[in-house]
N, C-alpha and C positions, 0 to 999 in steps of 0.2 A: 550706788549705795542705796539702801532702803531709807525711806523717809523716817526721821527720828520720831515723828508723830504718828506713824502707822501702827496698826494693830494686826496681830496674827490670829487667824481663826481656823478652827477645824469644824467640818460640817459632815453630819450623817444625813445625807440627802435621801430620805426614804420614800417609798411609795405611799405610806400612810402618814408618817410624821417626819419632820425635819428638826434635828437637834443641832445646836451651835455651841461650841466650846471656844472661849476667848482665852488666849494665852495669859497665864498668871491670875485668871479669874474663875476658871472652871466653866461648867455648863451654865449658860446664861439664858438659853431659850429652848423651848420644846413646844412646837406647834404643829397642827395638821398640815400636810402638804396639799393645800387646796386654795384655789383662787376664785373669787367671784368677778365675772367680767360683764361690763355693760355691752350688750350686743350692738347698740347703736354707735357707740364711739370706739368700741374695741379696747377700752381702758379698764384696768382693774378697779373695782370699787371696794374690795375687801380681800384680805389674805389671812391664812392661818385660822385661828379659832373663830374669828368673826365671820369668815367665809363659811366655815363648817356649820355655824348656826343657821346659815341661809340654805344649806344643802337640802335638796328635795322640797324646799318651801319657797322657791322663787317664782316670779311672774315671767312673762314671755320676754321681757327686755333684759333680764339678768340670768346669766348662766354660771353655774359652778363647775369648775374643771379641776381635775387632778392631773397635773402635767406629767407625772411620772407613772409609767405603767410597767409592771413586772420589773421594777428596780431601775429602769432606764428612762431617759427623757423621751416622751411621746409627743409633746407639744413644746417646741423650743421657746417660742415667744412668751408663753404663759410661765414656763419654768424660769425664764429670765426675770419676769416680773416677780415671781415668788422669791427667788434668791435676793434680788435687789431690795424688795420690801422687808424681808427678814433681816438682812444685813443692816439696813437703815435703822432698824429697831435696836440693834446691839451696839452701834457705833457710839462711843462715849461723848463725842462732840463734833462740831463742824470742822475742827482742825485736823481730824484724823482721816486716814485712808487705810485701805487693806494692803498689807505687805504680803505675807505668805498665807496661802490657803491650802489646807490639806482636806481632801474630800474622799470619802470611801465610796467604792463602786462594787457591784456584784462581780465575782471572779469570772463569770461566764460571758461577760459582755464583749462585743466586738470592738475593734479599733475605732470604727466610725462612731459608735456609741460613747466610747471614752473621749473622743474628740469633742463630741457635743457637750459633755459635762464640763470639759475644760473651757470651751468657748463661753458657756453660760457663766462660769465663774469669772472669767476675764472681763466679760461684759458688765459684771457686777462691781468691777473695779479692782480685782486682785492683780497684783504685779507678778506674783509667782504662784503657780498652781501645781500641786503635786497630788497624785492619786494613790490610794491604798486599797487593797482588796478587803471586802467586808469580813471574811473569816479571819484574816490576819489581824484586823483591827479588833474584832471581838476577842480573839485569844489574848491580845495585849491588854485589853480592857478588863479581863477577869484575872489578870495577874500571872498568866502563863509565861514561862521563859522561852520565847520563840527562837532565841539565838542558839540554844543547845542542840546537840545531835540526839534529841529525844523526840519521839513521836507524840503529838497531841492532836486529838480529833475534836473538831468544833462542828456543831450543827446550829447554824444561825437561821432562825425562822422569822423572816421579816414580813412586811405587808404584801410584797409582790413576789418574792422569791424565797426559796430555802437554799442556803449555801452550806455545803458540806465539804470539809477540807481536813486533810491530815497535814500537819505543819511540823517542819524540823529545819534547823539551820537557816533561819530567816527566810524560808521559802515554803511554798505550797507544793507538797509532793504529789498528793492526789486531790483532785477537786471534782465535785459533782454539784451542778446547779440546776434546779428545777423551778419552773415558774408556778409554784404552788406556795401560797403564803396566807397571811391573815385575810386578805381580800377574797381569796378563793374559798376559804372557810365560810366567810360571810355569805358569799354567793350560793354556796351549797345549802346553807340554812334557808335562804330565801326560796330556792327552787324546791326544797323539800316541803316547806309549808304550802307552797303554791300547788304542788302535786298531790300531797296527802291530806291537806286540811282545807283546800280551796280558799286559802287565806293569802292575800297579797300584802307583804310587809316591805318596808324600806331597808336600805343598807344599814342605817344607824340602829334600827330596831334589831336587825340580824346580828350586828356586832354586840349589842347589849345581851342578847340571848346567849351568844357564844361565850362571852366573858362571865356571865352569872351562873349558867347551868350547863355549859358545854363541857364535855369530857371525852377522853380517849379510852377510859376504863370504867367499869361499873362503880357507882358511888354507893356509899352506905352512910346515911340513907340517900335514896334518889331524891332529886329536887324538882320543884315545880315553879312555873312562872306564868303570870297573866300577860298575854300579848295582845296588843291592839293592831288591827289591820283591816283591809277591805275584803269583805266576803265576795268571792268571785261568782257566786250563784245569784245572790240578791243585789250585789253592787253597793251595799251600804256598810258602814263601819261596824265591826264586830270585835268582841273580846273572846279569846280562846285561852284556856289553861293548858300549857304544854309541859311535858316532863323532860328531864335530862336524858331519859332513854330515847325519846324522839330525836333530840338534838345529837346524841351520840351516833344514831343511825345515819343522820344527815351528814355528819362529819367523817364517817368511816372511810369512804373512798379517798378523800384527800389525805387523811392520816395514813392510810395504807400506802399512798404514793410517797409520802415522806419516809416511811419506814423502808420501802423498797429501795429508795435512793441511798439511804444509809447503808443498806446491805451491799448495794453495788459498789459503793466507795470502799467498804471493808474488803470486798473481793479483790479490788485492785491495789490494796495496800501491801507494800513489801513485808515479808515475814517478820523482820526485826522490828520494824515500826509497828506492825500489828501486835507484837508482844508488848510494846510500850502502851498501846491503847488498852490492851487487856489489863495491864497493871494500873494504869492511870484513869481509865474510864473515858466515856464520851461526855462532853460538856454541851449543854443546851443553852443558847442565848437567843435574843430577839423576843418580840412580843408573843410569838407562838409558843415559847417555852412555858408561858403561864397557863396553857390549857391543862386543866385538871387531869392528872393521871398519865400525861404523855410520857414522862420519864419511865414510869412503870411499864407502859406499853412497849416502848423501844427496848427496855431491858429484857422483856420476854422475847421479842423478835430477834434480838442480836445475841442474847445470852452474855452480855457484857455489862459492866457497871455503867449506869447513866445518871448524870447529875444535872440539875437545873441550876444555872449560875445565880448568884445573888444579884438582884436588880437587873434582870436580863434585858429590860427595855433600853437601858442606857449603856450596855456593854460596848457597843460599837463606837459610840461617840466618846466614851471614856478612853478607849484604846486610841482613837484618832487624836484625842487631846493629848494623850501621853506621848504620841509620836511628835506632835507639834511642839511640846515642851523640850524635846531632845531630838531635834531633826538630824543632827550629825550622827548620833548613836543609832538611829533607826533608818538611816539612809538606804541600807540594803533592802528594806521592805517597801520602799516608795518607787513610784514610776512617774516620769514627767509627761 
């Protein structure tokens, strides 16, 4: 029997951010998936938001590490420290322990990668760990009825991966997973400014540029932003004014990869379910859904209705939390 003092939690363990839902309390934590490690002792000195503030600003004895890469655990010990630290923040008191834990994972990961996620959760103190695929969690989170014999198409653009799935009858009929996400978009911005403007910028600056003036379609009016970085010619800090047109050109290859993956998934979708998608449209979730004009761009490429979900950043954890609140009802979508 489970400890009567235990709490049940649902976790969206993302490449960029980790969100935690506690049963009967809702979403209680949303922090960056990053840990600052003391190189001398190997112990964490900060996690989450505090560690992000140190990112790209540390000295030689402190290293900031993102333990998840492309949606899967790349550094097990650091991922363990991240999960433990975040769980410690949400435990109501010293008497409590973790009973059930539901964690969402990319649909395209291997059994070995699934095992790594479960081991990390069990090391954090969870007695029972269950996994759910991210597209399924996203569909539940935005209120789709995944139990019915009706096709729903989800495009979940996270920090490390884009998960595309057609869902019906509590299962994923067609799935397409590509390792292109928000981090890839940030890297594209960094490389573009390095190549075309001789300006070296950090990942946090690239993310700010993407969020503020990044787009997949032409904007009216086009936007501009002052960007600080290091001039690669003179080696000294400089400020450049960049336009949304520059950023759109930088993002175009990655956005095209996402669109091509959506088309591939549609080509593999059975005709009857394809008719459902034509009628119901494609739903965008994840942080990448916030990119300006992405829904219009995909609408042009697929000639299908495309909608961005309300509050797409929390769709996955909301769905994972809904599953946690009714585990018996959602058992068909879970795996041990």
